[in-house]
The first five atom37 places (N, CA, C, CB, O) and aatype in JSON, in Angstrom:
{
  "aatype": [12, 11, 6, 11, 5, 19, 11, 1, 14, 7, 14, 3, 8, 14, 9, 15, 9, 5, 1, 2, 14, 0, 1, 9, 19, 19, 15, 19, 0, 7, 1, 19, 19, 0, 3, 16, 1, 2, 0, 10, 16, 10, 1, 6, 0, 0, 18, 15, 14, 19, 5, 18, 9, 14, 19, 6, 3, 19, 3, 13, 15, 5, 10, 11, 1, 16, 3, 5, 0, 16, 18, 4, 14, 18, 11, 7, 3, 4, 16, 18, 18, 15, 19, 14, 0, 7, 7, 11, 11, 15, 19, 2, 0, 19, 17, 15, 18, 6, 3, 14, 13, 14, 15, 19, 0, 5, 9, 11, 7, 8, 10, 0, 13, 18, 14, 3, 1, 19, 2, 6, 9, 0, 6, 5, 10, 14, 16],
  "atom_mask": [
    [1, 1, 1, 1, 1],
    [1, 1, 1, 1, 1],
    [1, 1, 1, 1, 1],
    [1, 1, 1, 1, 1],
    [1, 1, 1, 1, 1],
    [1, 1, 1, 1, 1],
    [1, 1, 1, 1, 1],
    [1, 1, 1, 1, 1],
    [1, 1, 1, 1, 1],
    [1, 1, 1, 0, 1],
    [1, 1, 1, 1, 1],
    [1, 1, 1, 1, 1],
    [1, 1, 1, 1, 1],
    [1, 1, 1, 1, 1],
    [1, 1, 1, 1, 1],
    [1, 1, 1, 1, 1],
    [1, 1, 1, 1, 1],
    [1, 1, 1, 1, 1],
    [1, 1, 1, 1, 1],
    [1, 1, 1, 1, 1],
    [1, 1, 1, 1, 1],
    [1, 1, 1, 1, 1],
    [1, 1, 1, 1, 1],
    [1, 1, 1, 1, 1],
    [1, 1, 1, 1, 1],
    [1, 1, 1, 1, 1],
    [1, 1, 1, 1, 1],
    [1, 1, 1, 1, 1],
    [1, 1, 1, 1, 1],
    [1, 1, 1, 0, 1],
    [1, 1, 1, 1, 1],
    [1, 1, 1, 1, 1],
    [1, 1, 1, 1, 1],
    [1, 1, 1, 1, 1],
    [1, 1, 1, 1, 1],
    [1, 1, 1, 1, 1],
    [1, 1, 1, 1, 1],
    [1, 1, 1, 1, 1],
    [1, 1, 1, 1, 1],
    [1, 1, 1, 1, 1],
    [1, 1, 1, 1, 1],
    [1, 1, 1, 1, 1],
    [1, 1, 1, 1, 1],
    [1, 1, 1, 1, 1],
    [1, 1, 1, 1, 1],
    [1, 1, 1, 1, 1],
    [1, 1, 1, 1, 1],
    [1, 1, 1, 1, 1],
    [1, 1, 1, 1, 1],
    [1, 1, 1, 1, 1],
    [1, 1, 1, 1, 1],
    [1, 1, 1, 1, 1],
    [1, 1, 1, 1, 1],
    [1, 1, 1, 1, 1],
    [1, 1, 1, 1, 1],
    [1, 1, 1, 1, 1],
    [1, 1, 1, 1, 1],
    [1, 1, 1, 1, 1],
    [1, 1, 1, 1, 1],
    [1, 1, 1, 1, 1],
    [1, 1, 1, 1, 1],
    [1, 1, 1, 1, 1],
    [1, 1, 1, 1, 1],
    [1, 1, 1, 1, 1],
    [1, 1, 1, 1, 1],
    [1, 1, 1, 1, 1],
    [1, 1, 1, 1, 1],
    [1, 1, 1, 1, 1],
    [1, 1, 1, 1, 1],
    [1, 1, 1, 1, 1],
    [1, 1, 1, 1, 1],
    [1, 1, 1, 1, 1],
    [1, 1, 1, 1, 1],
    [1, 1, 1, 1, 1],
    [1, 1, 1, 1, 1],
    [1, 1, 1, 0, 1],
    [1, 1, 1, 1, 1],
    [1, 1, 1, 1, 1],
    [1, 1, 1, 1, 1],
    [1, 1, 1, 1, 1],
    [1, 1, 1, 1, 1],
    [1, 1, 1, 1, 1],
    [1, 1, 1, 1, 1],
    [1, 1, 1, 1, 1],
    [1, 1, 1, 1, 1],
    [1, 1, 1, 0, 1],
    [1, 1, 1, 0, 1],
    [1, 1, 1, 1, 1],
    [1, 1, 1, 1, 1],
    [1, 1, 1, 1, 1],
    [1, 1, 1, 1, 1],
    [1, 1, 1, 1, 1],
    [1, 1, 1, 1, 1],
    [1, 1, 1, 1, 1],
    [1, 1, 1, 1, 1],
    [1, 1, 1, 1, 1],
    [1, 1, 1, 1, 1],
    [1, 1, 1, 1, 1],
    [1, 1, 1, 1, 1],
    [1, 1, 1, 1, 1],
    [1, 1, 1, 1, 1],
    [1, 1, 1, 1, 1],
    [1, 1, 1, 1, 1],
    [1, 1, 1, 1, 1],
    [1, 1, 1, 1, 1],
    [1, 1, 1, 1, 1],
    [1, 1, 1, 1, 1],
    [1, 1, 1, 1, 1],
    [1, 1, 1, 0, 1],
    [1, 1, 1, 1, 1],
    [1, 1, 1, 1, 1],
    [1, 1, 1, 1, 1],
    [1, 1, 1, 1, 1],
    [1, 1, 1, 1, 1],
    [1, 1, 1, 1, 1],
    [1, 1, 1, 1, 1],
    [1, 1, 1, 1, 1],
    [1, 1, 1, 1, 1],
    [1, 1, 1, 1, 1],
    [1, 1, 1, 1, 1],
    [1, 1, 1, 1, 1],
    [1, 1, 1, 1, 1],
    [1, 1, 1, 1, 1],
    [1, 1, 1, 1, 1],
    [1, 1, 1, 1, 1],
    [1, 1, 1, 1, 1],
    [1, 1, 1, 1, 1]
  ],
  "atom_positions": [
    [[-13.4, -21.36, -15.88], [-13.14, -20.23, -15.02], [-13.13, -18.94, -15.84], [-11.8, -20.4, -14.28], [-12.58, -18.89, -16.94]],
    [[-13.76, -17.92, -15.3], [-13.84, -16.64, -15.98], [-12.48, -15.94, -15.96], [-14.92, -15.75, -15.33], [-11.8, -15.9, -14.94]],
    [[-12.1, -15.4, -17.1], [-10.83, -14.69, -17.2], [-10.95, -13.33, -16.51], [-10.41, -14.52, -18.67], [-11.98, -12.66, -16.61]],
    [[-9.89, -12.93, -15.82], [-9.88, -11.65, -15.12], [-9.84, -10.5, -16.13], [-8.68, -11.56, -14.15], [-9.09, -10.52, -17.1]],
    [[-10.65, -9.52, -15.86], [-10.7, -8.33, -16.72], [-9.51, -7.43, -16.41], [-12.04, -7.56, -16.53], [-9.17, -7.22, -15.24]],
    [[-8.88, -6.92, -17.44], [-7.76, -5.99, -17.29], [-8.18, -4.65, -17.88], [-6.46, -6.53, -17.98], [-8.59, -4.57, -19.04]],
    [[-8.06, -3.6, -17.06], [-8.42, -2.26, -17.52], [-7.2, -1.35, -17.44], [-9.59, -1.67, -16.69], [-6.32, -1.54, -16.6]],
    [[-7.17, -0.39, -18.33], [-6.08, 0.6, -18.33], [-6.59, 1.91, -17.74], [-5.54, 0.83, -19.78], [-7.72, 2.33, -18.02]],
    [[-5.77, 2.57, -16.92], [-6.16, 3.89, -16.43], [-6.38, 4.83, -17.61], [-5.08, 4.45, -15.48], [-5.73, 4.71, -18.64]],
    [[-7.3, 5.76, -17.44], [-7.61, 6.72, -18.49], [-8.46, 7.84, -17.93], [0.0, 0.0, 0.0], [-8.6, 7.96, -16.72]],
    [[-9.05, 8.66, -18.79], [-9.83, 9.81, -18.32], [-10.99, 9.42, -17.39], [-10.38, 10.56, -19.51], [-11.33, 10.19, -16.49]],
    [[-11.59, 8.25, -17.6], [-12.71, 7.82, -16.76], [-12.24, 7.22, -15.44], [-13.56, 6.82, -17.51], [-13.02, 7.16, -14.48]],
    [[-11.01, 6.79, -15.37], [-10.45, 6.19, -14.14], [-8.94, 6.5, -14.12], [-10.72, 4.63, -14.08], [-8.12, 5.62, -14.4]],
    [[-8.59, 7.75, -13.79], [-7.17, 8.13, -13.81], [-6.4, 7.54, -12.62], [-7.03, 9.64, -13.81], [-6.93, 7.42, -11.51]],
    [[-5.16, 7.2, -12.88], [-4.23, 6.78, -11.84], [-2.92, 7.5, -12.09], [-4.03, 5.21, -11.82], [-2.37, 7.47, -13.19]],
    [[-2.41, 8.16, -11.04], [-1.1, 8.8, -11.14], [-0.26, 8.35, -9.95], [-1.23, 10.36, -11.18], [-0.78, 8.1, -8.87]],
    [[1.05, 8.27, -10.18], [1.99, 7.85, -9.13], [3.13, 8.85, -9.14], [2.51, 6.38, -9.36], [3.77, 9.09, -10.16]],
    [[3.37, 9.43, -7.95], [4.45, 10.42, -7.84], [5.24, 10.16, -6.57], [3.88, 11.87, -7.83], [4.7, 9.69, -5.57]],
    [[6.52, 10.45, -6.61], [7.35, 10.33, -5.41], [6.88, 11.36, -4.39], [8.87, 10.54, -5.75], [6.61, 12.51, -4.74]],
    [[6.78, 10.94, -3.14], [6.38, 11.83, -2.06], [7.65, 12.33, -1.36], [5.42, 11.11, -1.04], [8.43, 11.52, -0.87]],
    [[7.87, 13.66, -1.3], [9.08, 14.18, -0.68], [9.05, 14.1, 0.85], [9.29, 15.62, -1.09], [10.08, 14.32, 1.49]],
    [[7.92, 13.79, 1.43], [7.78, 13.72, 2.89], [8.33, 12.42, 3.45], [6.32, 13.88, 3.29], [8.5, 11.43, 2.73]],
    [[8.61, 12.44, 4.74], [8.94, 11.21, 5.47], [7.61, 10.61, 5.92], [9.92, 11.49, 6.71], [6.78, 11.31, 6.49]],
    [[7.41, 9.33, 5.67], [6.19, 8.63, 6.06], [6.55, 7.62, 7.14], [5.51, 7.94, 4.83], [7.44, 6.78, 6.96]],
    [[5.85, 7.7, 8.29], [6.07, 6.77, 9.39], [4.74, 6.13, 9.74], [6.7, 7.49, 10.64], [3.76, 6.81, 10.04]],
    [[4.71, 4.78, 9.69], [3.5, 4.04, 10.02], [3.72, 3.36, 11.36], [3.14, 3.0, 8.9], [4.72, 2.67, 11.55]],
    [[2.77, 3.55, 12.28], [2.9, 2.91, 13.59], [1.63, 2.15, 13.96], [3.22, 3.94, 14.66], [0.52, 2.53, 13.6]],
    [[1.86, 1.06, 14.69], [0.79, 0.2, 15.19], [1.15, -0.18, 16.62], [0.59, -1.07, 14.28], [2.25, -0.67, 16.88]],
    [[0.22, 0.04, 17.54], [0.41, -0.35, 18.95], [1.73, 0.19, 19.51], [0.37, -1.88, 19.09], [2.44, -0.53, 20.22]],
    [[2.06, 1.44, 19.19], [3.26, 2.07, 19.71], [4.55, 1.64, 19.04], [0.0, 0.0, 0.0], [5.63, 2.02, 19.48]],
    [[4.46, 0.84, 17.99], [5.65, 0.36, 17.29], [5.7, 0.94, 15.88], [5.67, -1.19, 17.24], [4.68, 1.04, 15.2]],
    [[6.9, 1.32, 15.45], [7.07, 1.78, 14.07], [7.18, 0.55, 13.18], [8.34, 2.7, 13.93], [8.06, -0.29, 13.35]],
    [[6.26, 0.46, 12.21], [6.22, -0.67, 11.3], [6.89, -0.31, 9.97], [4.75, -1.11, 11.05], [7.46, -1.17, 9.3]],
    [[6.83, 0.97, 9.61], [7.45, 1.44, 8.37], [7.93, 2.87, 8.56], [6.46, 1.35, 7.17], [7.28, 3.67, 9.23]],
    [[9.06, 3.18, 7.97], [9.64, 4.52, 8.06], [10.42, 4.76, 6.77], [10.57, 4.68, 9.35], [11.4, 4.08, 6.5]],
    [[9.97, 5.73, 5.98], [10.61, 5.95, 4.68], [10.63, 7.42, 4.28], [9.91, 5.14, 3.61], [9.81, 8.22, 4.72]],
    [[11.58, 7.73, 3.44], [11.63, 9.02, 2.75], [11.48, 8.78, 1.25], [12.96, 9.77, 3.06], [11.75, 9.68, 0.45]],
    [[11.05, 7.57, 0.88], [10.96, 7.18, -0.53], [9.57, 6.66, -0.91], [11.99, 6.14, -0.84], [9.45, 5.81, -1.79]],
    [[8.55, 7.15, -0.26], [7.19, 6.69, -0.56], [6.74, 7.2, -1.92], [6.2, 7.15, 0.54], [7.19, 8.23, -2.42]],
    [[5.83, 6.44, -2.5], [5.15, 6.87, -3.72], [3.69, 7.13, -3.36], [5.27, 5.79, -4.87], [3.06, 6.34, -2.66]],
    [[3.16, 8.24, -3.84], [1.75, 8.55, -3.61], [0.98, 8.16, -4.86], [1.54, 10.07, -3.27], [1.23, 8.68, -5.95]],
    [[0.04, 7.23, -4.69], [-0.81, 6.79, -5.79], [-2.17, 7.47, -5.63], [-0.95, 5.23, -5.83], [-2.82, 7.34, -4.59]],
    [[-2.57, 8.17, -6.66], [-3.9, 8.8, -6.69], [-4.7, 8.07, -7.76], [-3.81, 10.35, -6.99], [-4.29, 7.98, -8.92]],
    [[-5.87, 7.56, -7.34], [-6.7, 6.77, -8.24], [-8.13, 7.27, -8.2], [-6.64, 5.27, -7.86], [-8.79, 7.23, -7.16]],
    [[-8.6, 7.74, -9.35], [-9.99, 8.2, -9.5], [-10.37, 9.07, -8.31], [-10.97, 6.99, -9.64], [-9.64, 10.0, -7.97]],
    [[-11.51, 8.79, -7.67], [-12.0, 9.61, -6.56], [-11.56, 9.08, -5.2], [-13.51, 9.69, -6.61], [-11.99, 9.61, -4.17]],
    [[-10.7, 8.05, -5.16], [-10.23, 7.49, -3.9], [-9.23, 8.43, -3.22], [-9.6, 6.12, -4.12], [-8.61, 9.27, -3.88]],
    [[-9.09, 8.28, -1.91], [-8.07, 9.04, -1.18], [-6.68, 8.59, -1.65], [-8.22, 8.84, 0.36], [-6.5, 7.43, -2.02]],
    [[-5.71, 9.5, -1.64], [-4.34, 9.12, -2.02], [-3.8, 8.03, -1.09], [-3.41, 10.35, -2.0], [-4.13, 8.0, 0.1]],
    [[-2.98, 7.15, -1.63], [-2.39, 6.05, -0.87], [-0.87, 6.15, -0.94], [-2.89, 4.66, -1.4], [-0.3, 6.37, -2.01]],
    [[-0.23, 5.97, 0.21], [1.23, 5.97, 0.28], [1.74, 4.55, 0.1], [1.73, 6.57, 1.63], [1.4, 3.66, 0.88]],
    [[2.54, 4.33, -0.92], [3.18, 3.03, -1.15], [4.62, 3.13, -0.66], [3.11, 2.61, -2.67], [5.38, 3.98, -1.12]],
    [[4.98, 2.24, 0.26], [6.28, 2.3, 0.93], [7.18, 1.17, 0.44], [6.09, 2.21, 2.47], [6.75, 0.02, 0.37]],
    [[8.43, 1.49, 0.09], [9.35, 0.45, -0.39], [9.52, -0.66, 0.66], [10.72, 1.06, -0.74], [9.57, -0.39, 1.86]],
    [[9.61, -1.9, 0.2], [9.72, -3.04, 1.12], [10.93, -2.92, 2.04], [9.8, -4.34, 0.33], [10.89, -3.38, 3.18]],
    [[12.0, -2.31, 1.55], [13.2, -2.2, 2.4], [12.99, -1.26, 3.58], [14.37, -1.71, 1.57], [13.8, -1.26, 4.51]],
    [[11.93, -0.46, 3.57], [11.65, 0.46, 4.67], [10.5, -0.02, 5.57], [11.32, 1.83, 4.11], [9.97, 0.75, 6.37]],
    [[10.14, -1.3, 5.43], [9.08, -1.91, 6.24], [9.71, -2.98, 7.12], [7.95, -2.51, 5.33], [10.54, -3.77, 6.66]],
    [[9.31, -3.01, 8.39], [9.81, -4.02, 9.34], [8.94, -5.27, 9.21], [9.8, -3.46, 10.81], [7.91, -5.4, 9.87]],
    [[9.37, -6.19, 8.37], [8.6, -7.41, 8.11], [8.5, -8.32, 9.33], [9.21, -8.17, 6.96], [7.65, -9.21, 9.36]],
    [[9.36, -8.11, 10.33], [9.27, -8.94, 11.54], [7.97, -8.65, 12.29], [10.49, -8.69, 12.46], [7.56, -9.43, 13.15]],
    [[7.33, -7.52, 11.97], [6.08, -7.15, 12.63], [4.85, -7.49, 11.79], [6.09, -5.67, 12.95], [3.72, -7.21, 12.2]],
    [[5.06, -8.1, 10.63], [3.95, -8.44, 9.74], [3.79, -9.95, 9.65], [4.18, -7.84, 8.34], [4.74, -10.71, 9.85]],
    [[2.58, -10.36, 9.33], [2.3, -11.78, 9.08], [1.46, -11.87, 7.82], [1.58, -12.45, 10.29], [0.37, -11.31, 7.75]],
    [[1.99, -12.57, 6.82], [1.24, -12.73, 5.57], [-0.03, -13.53, 5.83], [2.11, -13.43, 4.49], [-0.03, -14.48, 6.61]],
    [[-1.11, -13.13, 5.16], [-2.39, -13.82, 5.34], [-2.78, -14.51, 4.03], [-3.49, -12.83, 5.79], [-2.11, -14.37, 3.01]],
    [[-3.88, -15.24, 4.09], [-4.4, -15.9, 2.89], [-5.29, -14.99, 2.07], [-5.16, -17.14, 3.29], [-5.73, -15.38, 0.99]],
    [[-5.56, -13.79, 2.56], [-6.41, -12.84, 1.86], [-5.79, -12.5, 0.5], [-6.62, -11.55, 2.7], [-4.59, -12.27, 0.41]],
    [[-6.6, -12.47, -0.53], [-6.15, -12.1, -1.87], [-7.31, -11.43, -2.59], [-5.63, -13.34, -2.67], [-8.46, -11.88, -2.49]],
    [[-7.02, -10.37, -3.29], [-8.03, -9.67, -4.09], [-7.45, -9.38, -5.47], [-8.49, -8.36, -3.38], [-6.28, -9.64, -5.74]],
    [[-8.3, -8.85, -6.32], [-7.88, -8.52, -7.67], [-8.43, -7.15, -8.04], [-8.37, -9.6, -8.67], [-9.6, -6.87, -7.81]],
    [[-7.59, -6.32, -8.6], [-7.99, -5.01, -9.12], [-7.75, -5.03, -10.63], [-7.19, -3.84, -8.42], [-6.64, -5.32, -11.06]],
    [[-8.76, -4.72, -11.43], [-8.57, -4.75, -12.88], [-7.58, -3.7, -13.38], [-9.9, -4.56, -13.57], [-7.12, -3.78, -14.52]],
    [[-7.25, -2.71, -12.54], [-6.29, -1.67, -12.93], [-4.87, -1.95, -12.45], [-6.75, -0.33, -12.4], [-3.9, -1.47, -13.04]],
    [[-4.75, -2.74, -11.36], [-3.43, -2.95, -10.77], [-2.99, -4.42, -10.74], [-3.41, -2.41, -9.38], [-1.79, -4.69, -10.77]],
    [[-3.92, -5.36, -10.67], [-3.57, -6.78, -10.68], [-3.93, -7.49, -9.41], [0.0, 0.0, 0.0], [-4.81, -7.06, -8.66]],
    [[-3.24, -8.62, -9.16], [-3.48, -9.45, -7.97], [-2.83, -8.81, -6.75], [-2.95, -10.89, -8.18], [-1.71, -8.3, -6.82]],
    [[-3.55, -8.85, -5.64], [-3.1, -8.19, -4.42], [-2.99, -9.19, -3.28], [-4.06, -7.05, -4.04], [-3.88, -10.03, -3.08]],
    [[-1.9, -9.11, -2.52], [-1.69, -9.95, -1.35], [-1.75, -9.07, -0.1], [-0.32, -10.7, -1.43], [-1.64, -7.84, -0.17]],
    [[-1.94, -9.72, 1.06], [-2.16, -8.97, 2.3], [-1.31, -9.48, 3.45], [-3.62, -9.04, 2.69], [-0.86, -10.63, 3.47]],
    [[-1.1, -8.59, 4.41], [-0.41, -8.88, 5.66], [-1.21, -8.3, 6.81], [1.05, -8.32, 5.64], [-1.9, -7.29, 6.67]],
    [[-1.1, -8.95, 7.96], [-1.66, -8.4, 9.19], [-0.5, -7.91, 10.05], [-2.52, -9.47, 9.95], [0.65, -8.28, 9.85]],
    [[-0.84, -7.05, 11.03], [0.13, -6.59, 12.02], [-0.36, -7.14, 13.36], [0.26, -5.0, 12.04], [-1.2, -6.52, 14.01]],
    [[0.16, -8.31, 13.8], [-0.35, -8.95, 15.0], [-0.41, -8.05, 16.23], [0.49, -10.14, 15.31], [-1.32, -8.18, 17.05]],
    [[0.55, -7.14, 16.38], [0.55, -6.25, 17.55], [-0.7, -5.38, 17.62], [1.79, -5.36, 17.52], [-1.08, -4.92, 18.7]],
    [[-1.34, -5.15, 16.49], [-2.53, -4.31, 16.46], [-3.83, -5.05, 16.76], [0.0, 0.0, 0.0], [-4.89, -4.43, 16.82]],
    [[-3.75, -6.36, 16.95], [-4.95, -7.15, 17.25], [-5.89, -7.23, 16.06], [0.0, 0.0, 0.0], [-5.48, -7.12, 14.91]],
    [[-7.19, -7.42, 16.38], [-8.2, -7.58, 15.33], [-8.28, -6.39, 14.39], [-9.56, -7.82, 15.95], [-8.57, -6.54, 13.2]],
    [[-8.01, -5.2, 14.91], [-8.07, -3.98, 14.1], [-7.09, -4.04, 12.92], [-7.77, -2.73, 14.97], [-7.35, -3.49, 11.86]],
    [[-5.96, -4.73, 13.12], [-4.88, -4.71, 12.14], [-4.79, -5.97, 11.28], [-3.58, -4.5, 12.83], [-3.75, -6.24, 10.68]],
    [[-5.89, -6.74, 11.21], [-5.93, -7.9, 10.32], [-6.03, -7.4, 8.88], [-7.14, -8.85, 10.68], [-6.85, -6.53, 8.57]],
    [[-5.21, -7.93, 8.01], [-5.17, -7.51, 6.6], [-5.02, -6.0, 6.45], [-6.44, -7.98, 5.87], [-5.66, -5.37, 5.61]],
    [[-4.16, -5.43, 7.28], [-3.95, -3.98, 7.31], [-3.01, -3.49, 6.21], [-3.4, -3.57, 8.65], [-2.96, -2.29, 5.91]],
    [[-2.27, -4.42, 5.62], [-1.22, -4.07, 4.67], [-1.46, -4.83, 3.37], [0.19, -4.39, 5.24], [-1.85, -5.99, 3.38]],
    [[-1.24, -4.15, 2.24], [-1.39, -4.85, 0.97], [-0.25, -4.54, 0.03], [-2.72, -4.49, 0.31], [0.46, -3.54, 0.17]],
    [[-0.12, -5.44, -0.96], [0.96, -5.29, -1.93], [0.54, -5.9, -3.27], [2.27, -5.95, -1.42], [-0.1, -6.95, -3.32]],
    [[0.92, -5.22, -4.33], [0.79, -5.77, -5.68], [2.18, -6.25, -6.06], [0.21, -4.7, -6.73], [3.01, -5.46, -6.51]],
    [[2.43, -7.54, -5.88], [3.78, -8.06, -6.08], [4.2, -8.08, -7.56], [3.88, -9.47, -5.52], [5.38, -7.99, -7.87]],
    [[3.23, -8.19, -8.44], [3.49, -8.18, -9.87], [2.43, -7.31, -10.55], [3.5, -9.63, -10.46], [1.58, -7.82, -11.28]],
    [[2.48, -5.99, -10.31], [1.43, -5.11, -10.83], [1.46, -5.01, -12.35], [1.56, -3.73, -10.21], [2.46, -5.3, -13.0]],
    [[0.33, -4.58, -12.89], [0.24, -4.36, -14.34], [1.23, -3.27, -14.77], [-1.2, -3.97, -14.75], [1.59, -2.42, -13.95]],
    [[1.67, -3.29, -16.02], [2.66, -2.32, -16.51], [2.28, -0.85, -16.26], [2.88, -2.53, -17.98], [3.16, -0.02, -16.03]],
    [[1.0, -0.52, -16.32], [0.6, 0.88, -16.15], [0.87, 1.41, -14.74], [-0.88, 1.04, -16.47], [0.91, 2.62, -14.53]],
    [[1.06, 0.51, -13.77], [1.37, 0.92, -12.39], [2.61, 0.19, -11.87], [0.15, 0.64, -11.46], [2.74, -0.07, -10.68]],
    [[3.52, -0.14, -12.78], [4.71, -0.93, -12.44], [5.55, -0.3, -11.33], [5.57, -1.11, -13.68], [6.28, -1.01, -10.64]],
    [[5.45, 1.01, -11.14], [6.23, 1.7, -10.1], [5.95, 1.17, -8.7], [5.95, 3.18, -10.15], [6.82, 1.26, -7.84]],
    [[4.75, 0.62, -8.45], [4.41, 0.18, -7.09], [4.93, -1.22, -6.77], [2.91, 0.21, -6.9], [4.75, -1.72, -5.66]],
    [[5.58, -1.85, -7.74], [6.2, -3.16, -7.47], [7.26, -2.96, -6.39], [6.82, -3.8, -8.78], [8.03, -2.0, -6.43]],
    [[7.3, -3.88, -5.43], [8.28, -3.75, -4.35], [7.87, -2.75, -3.29], [0.0, 0.0, 0.0], [8.71, -2.28, -2.52]],
    [[6.59, -2.41, -3.24], [6.05, -1.46, -2.26], [4.86, -2.07, -1.54], [5.64, -0.13, -2.95], [4.2, -2.98, -2.06]],
    [[4.59, -1.56, -0.34], [3.41, -1.96, 0.43], [2.63, -0.71, 0.81], [3.81, -2.77, 1.68], [3.17, 0.38, 0.9]],
    [[1.33, -0.91, 1.03], [0.47, 0.18, 1.47], [-0.3, -0.27, 2.7], [-0.5, 0.62, 0.33], [-0.49, -1.46, 2.93]],
    [[-0.74, 0.71, 3.5], [-1.41, 0.45, 4.77], [-2.78, 1.11, 4.78], [-0.56, 0.96, 5.96], [-2.93, 2.25, 4.35]],
    [[-3.79, 0.38, 5.27], [-5.11, 0.98, 5.46], [-5.04, 1.92, 6.66], [-6.22, -0.12, 5.68], [-4.67, 1.48, 7.75]],
    [[-5.37, 3.2, 6.49], [-5.29, 4.15, 7.61], [-6.14, 3.77, 8.82], [-5.7, 5.52, 7.13], [-5.77, 4.06, 9.95]],
    [[-7.27, 3.11, 8.59], [-8.15, 2.75, 9.71], [-7.75, 1.44, 10.38], [-9.58, 2.67, 9.23], [-8.41, 1.01, 11.33]],
    [[-6.68, 0.8, 9.9], [-6.24, -0.47, 10.49], [-4.88, -0.35, 11.17], [-6.18, -1.54, 9.43], [-4.35, -1.33, 11.7]],
    [[-4.31, 0.85, 11.14], [-3.08, 1.14, 11.87], [-3.36, 2.34, 12.77], [-1.87, 1.43, 10.89], [-4.39, 3.0, 12.63]],
    [[-2.45, 2.6, 13.7], [-2.69, 3.74, 14.59], [-2.4, 5.08, 13.93], [-1.85, 3.61, 15.83], [-3.09, 6.07, 14.18]],
    [[-1.38, 5.09, 13.06], [-1.02, 6.37, 12.44], [-0.19, 6.15, 11.18], [-0.24, 7.26, 13.43], [0.66, 5.26, 11.11]],
    [[-0.47, 6.98, 10.2], [0.39, 7.13, 9.03], [0.78, 8.61, 9.03], [-0.35, 6.69, 7.65], [0.06, 9.46, 8.52]],
    [[1.93, 8.9, 9.62], [2.37, 10.29, 9.78], [3.15, 10.73, 8.55], [3.24, 10.45, 11.06], [4.02, 10.01, 8.05]],
    [[2.84, 11.92, 8.08], [3.52, 12.49, 6.93], [4.24, 13.75, 7.4], [2.52, 12.8, 5.77], [3.62, 14.76, 7.72]],
    [[5.58, 13.67, 7.44], [6.39, 14.77, 7.93], [7.08, 15.43, 6.75], [7.43, 14.29, 8.97], [8.0, 14.87, 6.15]],
    [[6.62, 16.64, 6.42], [7.17, 17.35, 5.27], [8.58, 17.86, 5.57], [6.27, 18.53, 4.88], [8.87, 18.24, 6.71]],
    [[9.45, 17.86, 4.56], [10.81, 18.36, 4.77], [10.78, 19.86, 5.1], [11.69, 18.11, 3.51], [9.92, 20.6, 4.63]],
    [[11.74, 20.25, 5.91], [11.81, 21.68, 6.28], [12.82, 22.42, 5.48], [12.13, 21.84, 7.75], [13.0, 23.63, 5.67]]
  ]
}
């Protein structure tokens, strides 16, 4: 079996993680699936920023773990969840790096949502 390649973020593939001061609310089929004031915003290379939400602020009763698994050479092994209330659109809508590489260790204990697989990821800035 081929060994998985491990890469470190750097000038050619930067990754930054910062606390987001906004309230993030994720909804699917009219239901709030996640609501937090403690999200982390991960910016990676040319990709759109991703909100990572602490597990304690996610309603796991609305998620179903799937067999889907992927690997990122910068972050590690990734697991997935579906949101059954969202139907086919929300299959594998949520992902998590349960044991991320040290360079992105901050995202451990967090989940992220694909914007096109949920109804809304609302970002409400503090007033």
